[in-house]
DOBATOR-704650 format. One line per field, with one value per residue (C-alpha): x, y, z; residue in three letters. Coordinates in nm, 4 decimals, decimal comma, padded with zeros to 6 digits. Layout:
N
u (X_...)
v (Y_...)
w (Z_...)
rest (Ala_...)
END
This chain:
390
u (08,0031_07,9455_07,5900_07,7044_07,9701_07,7140_07,4770_07,7597_07,8517_07,4900_07,4800_07,7987_07,6637_07,3380_07,5213_07,7566_07,4640_07,2815_07,5931_07,6813_07,3392_07,4311_07,6270_07,8243_07,9643_08,3386_08,4490_08,4461_08,5538_08,2940_08,0543_08,3445_08,4307_08,0766_08,1431_08,4806_08,3373_07,9929_07,8972_07,9227_07,6979_07,8451_08,0324_08,0433_07,8229_07,9329_07,7720_07,9113_07,5848_07,4182_07,6971_07,7271_08,0704_08,1830_08,5129_08,7365_08,7274_08,6194_08,2815_08,1301_08,3490_08,3097_08,0871_08,4027_08,4915_08,2050_08,1517_08,3424_08,5374_08,9145_08,9662_08,8369_08,9902_08,9017_09,1488_09,0989_09,2770_09,0739_08,7203_08,4747_08,2378_07,9190_07,7274_07,4176_07,5223_07,8474_08,1461_08,4058_08,6375_08,7345_08,8947_09,0790_09,2104_09,4582_09,5415_09,9150_10,1481_10,0454_10,2786_10,1811_09,8107_09,5816_09,2486_09,0303_08,7359_08,4660_08,3266_08,0506_08,1560_08,5288_08,7831_09,0726_09,3508_09,5866_09,8852_09,9803_10,3321_10,4258_10,4419_10,3567_10,0230_09,8021_09,4930_09,4631_09,2151_09,1917_08,9846_08,7598_08,5865_08,2261_08,2731_07,9888_08,2251_08,5536_08,8052_09,0848_09,3572_09,7232_09,9811_10,1150_09,8900_09,8108_09,9811_09,9644_09,9783_09,6531_09,4101_09,1694_09,0036_08,7553_08,6375_08,4369_08,2882_08,2160_07,9686_08,0386_08,1170_08,3836_08,6062_08,4601_08,6830_08,7142_08,8795_09,2558_09,4684_09,8180_10,1345_10,4917_10,6837_10,9703_11,3228_11,2364_10,9591_10,8561_10,7744_10,8364_10,6184_10,8217_10,6270_10,6400_10,3031_09,9902_09,7589_10,0425_10,0275_09,6830_09,6985_10,0104_10,0587_09,6990_09,6601_10,0079_09,8959_09,5459_09,6869_10,0079_09,9155_09,5399_09,4841_09,8137_09,8879_10,2497_10,4613_10,4407_10,5886_10,4581_10,7191_10,6168_10,8885_10,6743_10,3552_10,2721_10,0564_09,8484_09,5300_09,7037_09,8657_09,5187_09,3961_09,6959_09,6192_09,2548_09,3460_09,6152_09,3912_09,1048_09,3496_09,4543_09,7737_09,8344_10,1940_10,2015_10,3528_10,6982_10,6577_10,9608_11,1199_11,0926_10,8528_10,6357_10,8036_10,6758_10,9241_10,9486_11,3197_11,5052_11,7963_11,5610_11,3966_11,7351_11,8448_11,5546_11,6728_12,0286_12,1001_12,3198_12,0543_11,7805_11,9943_12,1148_11,7570_11,6492_11,9595_11,8666_11,5102_11,6390_11,8793_11,6382_11,3363_11,5279_11,2675_11,3002_11,1178_11,0658_10,8065_10,8649_10,7752_10,8390_11,1874_11,0195_10,7949_10,4718_10,3341_10,6747_10,6703_11,0217_10,9632_10,8395_11,1569_11,3671_11,1989_11,2721_11,6259_11,7159_11,5706_11,7801_12,0895_12,0079_11,9667_12,3469_12,4457_12,2441_12,4453_12,7788_12,9261_13,1348_12,8227_12,6726_12,8716_12,6707_12,3532_12,5576_12,6876_12,3391_12,1451_12,3969_12,4005_12,1124_12,0694_11,7160_11,6434_11,3951_11,3312_11,0147_10,9962_10,6631_10,6404_11,0023_11,0758_11,3409_11,1883_10,8346_10,5461_10,1716_10,0308_09,6811_09,4854_09,1555_09,1422_08,8585_09,0087_08,8451_08,9573_08,7747_08,4464_08,5267_08,6401_08,9474_09,2753_09,1979_08,8552_09,0056_09,2594_08,9684_08,7949_09,1115_09,1661_08,8140_08,9521_09,2128_08,9345_09,1509_09,2888_08,9558_08,9583_09,2225_08,9875_09,2687_09,3720_09,2193_09,3562_09,5252_09,3432_09,5127_09,5181_09,6094_09,9402_10,0360_09,8778_09,9044_09,9297_10,2655_10,6030_10,9463_11,1793_11,4421_11,7100_11,7497_12,0052_12,0234)
v (-03,9336_-04,2804_-04,1865_-03,8754_-04,0721_-04,3338_-04,0649_-03,9054_-04,2393_-04,3083_-03,9656_-04,0413_-04,3786_-04,2214_-03,9435_-04,1934_-04,4084_-04,1110_-03,9888_-04,3326_-04,3460_-04,0336_-04,1010_-03,7796_-03,8932_-03,9562_-03,8161_-04,0907_-03,8508_-03,5785_-03,6938_-03,6898_-03,3353_-03,2287_-03,3482_-03,1726_-02,8427_-02,8661_-02,5130_-02,4538_-02,2300_-01,8803_-01,9236_-01,6303_-01,6684_-01,6271_-01,3038_-01,3334_-01,4441_-01,1256_-00,8833_-00,6632_-00,6707_-00,3991_-00,4416_-00,1738_-00,3755_-00,7204_-00,6914_-00,9685_-01,2251_-01,0970_-01,3974_-01,6089_-01,4578_-01,6474_-01,9513_-02,1753_-02,3234_-02,3119_-02,3818_-02,0337_-01,6958_-01,3292_-01,0770_-00,7087_-00,3943_-00,4053_-00,4587_-00,3203_-00,5262_-00,3759_-00,5463_-00,4377_-00,6490_-00,5484_-00,7643_-00,8723_-01,0706_-01,1364_-01,4600_-01,4225_-01,7105_-01,5750_-01,7445_-01,6893_-01,6108_-01,2549_-00,9635_-00,6548_-00,5670_-00,3307_-00,3760_-00,0730_-00,1029_00,1557_00,1500_00,3937_00,6338_00,6256_00,4604_00,2537_00,1053_-00,1834_-00,2793_-00,6455_-00,7274_-01,0251_-01,3150_-01,6048_-01,6995_-01,8020_-01,8122_-01,5308_-01,4304_-01,0621_-00,9494_-00,6452_-00,4066_-00,4090_-00,2833_-00,2185_-00,1538_-00,3317_-00,2652_-00,5023_-00,3883_-00,4583_-00,2226_-00,1482_-00,0215_-00,2648_-00,5524_-00,8550_-01,1004_-00,9737_-01,2570_-01,4030_-01,7445_-01,6984_-01,4401_-01,5047_-01,2118_-01,3063_-01,1765_-01,1248_-01,4484_-01,7103_-01,7798_-02,0876_-02,3936_-02,3897_-02,0453_-02,0872_-01,8791_-02,0020_-01,9781_-01,9854_-02,2929_-02,2022_-02,3417_-02,6636_-02,9181_-03,2563_-03,4125_-03,3383_-03,5055_-03,5029_-03,5894_-03,5407_-03,3973_-03,2403_-03,5353_-03,7797_-03,6573_-03,8174_-04,1071_-04,2706_-04,1097_-04,1479_-04,0546_-03,9079_-03,5445_-03,5891_-03,7753_-03,5882_-03,2342_-03,2424_-03,4698_-03,4439_-03,0822_-03,1671_-02,9272_-03,0755_-02,9354_-03,0522_-03,0220_-03,0929_-03,1326_-03,0001_-02,7981_-02,8793_-02,5760_-02,2941_-02,4976_-02,7830_-02,5387_-02,4262_-02,7841_-02,8733_-02,5884_-02,6927_-03,0571_-02,9850_-02,7431_-02,9936_-03,2533_-03,0288_-02,8688_-02,5093_-02,4572_-02,3230_-02,5897_-02,5636_-02,5747_-02,6934_-02,5363_-02,8375_-02,8784_-03,1874_-03,4397_-03,7917_-04,0763_-04,4365_-04,4424_-04,2787_-04,1708_-04,0122_-03,8079_-03,6925_-03,6079_-03,3641_-03,1466_-03,2492_-03,4992_-03,2565_-02,9852_-03,2171_-03,3645_-03,0210_-02,8986_-03,1846_-03,1395_-02,7717_-02,8625_-03,0891_-02,8220_-02,5310_-02,6937_-02,9433_-03,2217_-03,4964_-03,7419_-03,7538_-03,9516_-03,9968_-04,2062_-04,5685_-04,6332_-04,7959_-04,4934_-04,6714_-04,7444_-04,6601_-04,2805_-04,1459_-03,8341_-04,0462_-04,2560_-03,9395_-03,7980_-04,1134_-04,1514_-03,7892_-03,8177_-04,1287_-03,9462_-03,6343_-03,8330_-03,8529_-03,5573_-03,3000_-03,3924_-03,3575_-03,0062_-03,1030_-03,1742_-02,8629_-02,6243_-02,3171_-02,4406_-02,5800_-02,2257_-02,0758_-02,3172_-02,5445_-02,9218_-03,1381_-03,5063_-03,6342_-03,9009_-04,1165_-04,1602_-04,3522_-04,4748_-04,5855_-04,9649_-05,0191_-05,3661_-05,2240_-05,2224_-05,2362_-05,0837_-05,0769_-04,7476_-04,7349_-04,4852_-04,6393_-04,4765_-04,2248_-03,8757_-03,6303_-03,3236_-03,4575_-03,5410_-03,9114_-03,9642_-04,1829_-04,0684_-04,2696_-04,1060_-03,7594_-03,8391_-03,9386_-03,6101_-03,4155_-03,6032_-03,5074_-03,1515_-03,2525_-03,2258_-03,1920_-03,5414_-03,7204_-03,7907_-04,0529_-04,3199_-04,5572_-04,3250_-04,3199_-04,3084_-04,6473_-04,8782_-05,0972_-05,4164_-05,2603_-05,3034_-04,9435_-04,9302_-04,5866_-04,7666_-04,9320_-04,7656_-04,8848_-04,7116_-04,7099_-04,5085_-04,3890_-04,2375_-04,1886)
w (-02,5607_-02,7088_-02,8000_-02,9827_-03,1694_-03,2742_-03,4055_-03,6026_-03,7566_-03,8503_-04,0157_-04,2087_-04,3219_-04,4421_-04,6274_-04,7877_-04,9042_-05,0531_-05,2312_-05,3643_-05,5261_-05,7204_-06,0404_-05,9847_-05,6501_-05,6497_-05,3126_-05,0514_-04,7772_-04,8371_-04,5596_-04,3120_-04,4185_-04,3281_-03,9726_-03,9450_-04,0673_-03,9073_-03,7904_-03,4173_-03,2124_-03,2165_-03,5446_-03,7845_-04,0930_-04,4529_-04,5737_-04,9266_-05,0928_-04,9660_-05,0602_-05,3670_-05,5304_-05,7711_-05,9537_-06,1037_-06,4250_-06,5490_-06,3724_-06,5857_-06,4096_-06,0548_-05,9745_-05,9676_-05,6294_-05,4684_-05,6937_-05,4474_-05,7349_-05,6856_-06,0547_-06,1459_-06,0669_-06,0900_-06,2345_-06,1636_-06,0499_-05,7297_-05,6036_-05,3471_-05,1334_-04,9901_-04,7104_-04,5203_-04,2205_-04,0558_-04,1492_-03,8957_-04,1189_-04,4788_-04,5977_-04,9294_-05,1404_-05,3933_-05,7219_-05,6845_-05,3966_-05,3087_-05,3365_-05,1362_-05,1116_-04,9216_-04,7487_-04,6789_-04,4439_-04,3910_-04,0378_-03,9393_-04,2133_-04,1368_-04,3673_-04,2327_-04,4432_-04,3665_-04,5807_-04,6128_-04,7347_-04,9465_-04,7015_-04,9272_-04,7705_-05,0593_-04,8330_-04,5773_-04,3095_-04,2162_-03,9149_-03,9610_-03,7209_-03,8345_-04,1895_-04,4313_-04,7237_-04,7953_-05,0697_-05,1726_-05,4135_-05,4923_-05,3440_-05,6909_-05,9684_-06,2498_-06,0698_-06,2973_-06,0074_-05,8515_-05,9089_-05,6528_-05,6447_-05,3582_-05,1058_-04,7884_-04,5952_-04,2344_-03,9794_-03,6117_-03,4288_-03,3842_-03,6826_-03,8572_-03,8659_-04,2462_-04,2412_-04,2663_-04,0288_-04,1028_-03,8950_-04,0210_-03,9055_-03,6759_-03,6607_-03,4762_-03,5179_-03,3848_-03,7220_-04,0878_-04,3508_-04,6727_-04,9874_-05,3624_-05,4727_-05,3260_-05,2379_-05,1582_-04,7975_-04,7653_-05,0136_-04,8696_-04,5270_-04,4093_-04,0451_-03,9891_-04,0133_-03,8612_-03,5604_-03,4857_-03,5975_-03,5356_-03,2368_-03,0481_-03,1497_-03,2155_-03,4183_-03,7690_-04,0903_-04,4280_-04,7038_-05,0633_-05,3270_-05,6117_-05,5582_-05,9251_-06,0119_-05,8643_-05,8307_-05,6553_-05,4113_-05,3030_-05,2827_-05,0668_-04,8264_-04,8067_-04,7404_-04,4818_-04,2937_-04,2808_-04,1456_-03,8563_-03,9901_-03,8808_-03,9958_-04,3502_-04,5764_-04,7286_-05,1062_-05,2962_-05,6048_-05,8363_-06,1277_-06,1657_-06,3948_-06,4452_-06,4562_-06,3452_-06,2690_-05,9812_-06,2002_-06,4532_-06,1776_-06,0513_-06,4060_-06,4442_-06,1551_-06,0679_-05,7903_-05,5969_-05,6083_-05,4806_-05,2057_-05,1009_-05,0781_-04,8491_-04,6342_-04,6030_-04,4983_-04,2226_-04,0994_-04,1233_-03,9555_-03,7369_-03,7166_-03,4566_-03,6848_-04,0619_-04,2584_-04,6314_-04,9381_-05,0259_-05,1681_-05,4698_-05,5202_-05,4178_-05,7652_-05,9141_-05,9499_-05,9986_-05,7890_-05,4981_-05,5285_-05,5415_-05,2323_-05,0311_-05,1633_-05,0879_-04,7366_-04,6674_-04,7923_-04,5881_-04,2653_-04,2356_-04,4532_-04,2559_-03,9467_-04,1291_-04,1462_-04,4501_-04,6556_-04,8146_-04,5921_-04,6951_-04,5257_-04,2370_-04,1836_-04,2159_-03,9938_-03,8250_-03,8630_-03,7471_-03,6735_-03,7332_-03,4715_-03,6659_-04,0370_-04,1249_-04,4837_-04,6274_-04,6704_-04,5613_-04,4234_-04,1916_-03,8414_-03,9865_-03,7941_-03,8548_-03,7292_-03,5857_-03,7951_-03,6793_-03,3360_-03,2871_-03,2603_-03,0218_-03,2183_-03,5234_-03,3473_-03,3194_-03,6775_-03,7225_-03,8712_-04,1844_-04,2192_-04,1735_-04,4458_-04,6721_-04,5903_-04,6693_-04,9957_-05,1031_-05,1278_-05,3873_-05,6428_-05,9520_-05,8852_-05,8620_-06,2336_-06,1577_-06,0284_-05,9300_-05,6464_-05,2996_-04,9471_-04,9239_-04,6785_-04,4211_-04,6271_-04,9633_-05,1450_-05,0666_-04,7208_-04,5583_-04,2220_-04,2926_-04,2393_-04,1431_-03,8994_-04,1706_-03,9892_-03,6302_-03,3958_-03,0201)
rest (Met_Lys_Gly_Asn_Thr_Met_Leu_Lys_Arg_Leu_Phe_Val_Ala_Leu_Met_Ala_Leu_Leu_Met_Leu_Leu_Ser_Pro_Ala_Phe_Ser_Gln_Glu_Gly_Ala_Pro_Phe_Leu_Asp_Ile_Ile_Tyr_Ala_Pro_Lys_Gln_Gly_Asp_Ala_Arg_Asp_Leu_Ser_Pro_Tyr_Cys_Thr_Ile_Lys_Ala_Asp_Asn_Asn_Gln_Lys_Asn_Val_Phe_Arg_Leu_Thr_Asp_Arg_Asp_Tyr_Asp_Thr_Arg_Phe_Asn_Ser_Glu_Gly_Phe_Asn_Ile_Tyr_Thr_Ser_Glu_Lys_Ala_Tyr_Gly_Ile_Tyr_Ile_Cys_Phe_Asp_Asp_Asp_Pro_Lys_Gly_Phe_Arg_Val_Tyr_Gln_Tyr_Val_Asp_Gly_Thr_Ala_Tyr_Met_Ala_Glu_Tyr_Pro_Ala_Asp_Gly_Tyr_Leu_His_Gln_Tyr_Ile_Pro_Leu_Asp_Gly_Ala_Thr_Gln_Ile_Arg_Val_Glu_Pro_Ser_Glu_Ala_Lys_Ala_Lys_Trp_Phe_Ser_Val_Lys_Glu_Val_Tyr_Val_Leu_Ser_Gln_Gly_Asn_Thr_Pro_Arg_Tyr_Val_Gln_Val_Trp_Glu_Gln_Pro_Asp_Asn_Thr_Cys_Asp_Ile_Met_Val_Leu_Phe_Ala_His_Pro_Asp_Asp_Glu_Met_Leu_Phe_Phe_Gly_Gly_Val_Ile_Pro_Tyr_Tyr_Ala_Gly_Glu_Leu_Lys_Gln_Asp_Val_Val_Ala_Ala_Val_Ile_Thr_Pro_Ser_Asn_Lys_Leu_Arg_Lys_Ser_Glu_Leu_Leu_Asn_Ala_Leu_Trp_Ala_Ala_Gly_Met_Arg_Asn_Tyr_Pro_Val_Met_Gly_Pro_Phe_Ser_Asp_Lys_His_Ser_Lys_Arg_Leu_Asn_Thr_Ala_Tyr_Asp_Tyr_Phe_Gly_Lys_Asn_Lys_Val_Arg_Gly_Tyr_Ile_Val_Glu_Leu_Phe_Arg_Lys_Tyr_Arg_Pro_Glu_Thr_Val_Phe_Thr_His_Asp_Ile_Glu_Gly_Glu_Tyr_Gly_His_Gly_Met_His_Arg_Met_Cys_Ala_Asp_Ala_Ala_Ile_Tyr_Ala_Phe_Asp_Ala_Ala_Ala_Asp_Ser_Ala_Ala_Phe_Pro_Asn_Thr_Ala_Ala_Ala_Tyr_Gly_Thr_His_Gly_Val_Lys_Lys_Leu_Tyr_Val_His_Leu_Ser_Glu_Thr_Asn_Pro_Glu_Val_Phe_Asp_Trp_Asp_Met_Pro_Leu_Glu_Tyr_Phe_Glu_Gly_Leu_Thr_Gly_Phe_Glu_Val_Ala_Gln_Ala_Ala_Tyr_Ser_Leu_His_Lys_Ser_Gln_His_Arg_Tyr_Glu_Gln_Phe_Ser_Val_Glu_Pro_Lys_Asp_Ser_Lys_Tyr_Ser_Cys_Tyr_Lys_Phe_Gly_Leu_His_Met_Gln_Arg_Asp)
END
């Protein structure tokens, strides 16, 4: 085991050196991602490069379905995929939350159709039965929402680790990670998700206040999945507004509305423990401050039936047992994100967070941001047990 770990670390070091020599390199976690998603014997292969894709319209842009760029999308009224090797799965990454859609598969000359209702999964895996032709179309004709970022067509074999097969979170969880924007969950929370969701397989819910935009939703899914999350994230209803002051952030949306939403999250998903942002918003972001402030308020309010009685009636009250606030000096703790994690082939929680952040590609233009190391001002290792109850 130690020998294998040493070889993997030598590989990572070599890859990092080679990539640092390239002027285009800006993703410190990319070599770690190669380890997480290294193909295993028996994995299905991606047949997409060998398929022919014919669209109902907009054929000139059909290449976008397989360009592996989540910043592009393909709009059409439907498309057909032809493969000489039988396909046993299709992985579809939509541009927007899908409404109803259909998948036809043609197996040994017989057509089979499956209808998929609107369930909110932006990235979906659909098993097939050895199809040589596949058709994907919206349930309603000329549906304006029907736009696809990426398609993977898979051969027979085990589902590769990069393919996202999401589950809906249920009405209880061990941990909720409550954060403002896609990428904050890695930058400031580091090994929380890799360790608890990935390594320990605890029931973890990721709740983001603002998903920002369509691209960042996809990047969030890609990052969370790489970090071991299997519960589909809860994406909040608030738009992304920059501010430096807590009151300004609240003014954008309404303090009562924000607080009520966080209280509802605590009651609906009933976490035992919550991790959230720094009270000062790390580098001073108003939405980070708002996230922390609302979580502190909701710690008591969610347990009080007089507060927001509508959600108390719908879900009951709930008392979170532990609220960890980033960088809080109340009962401070330094978490160990440097332990090798078996689920991630010996990578540490910090390294997995770096790998996951490498998938937030739209944010790499902000060079001041990286997963915060142990000794940094905004260390992702440091939290305080800000509030607790028996």
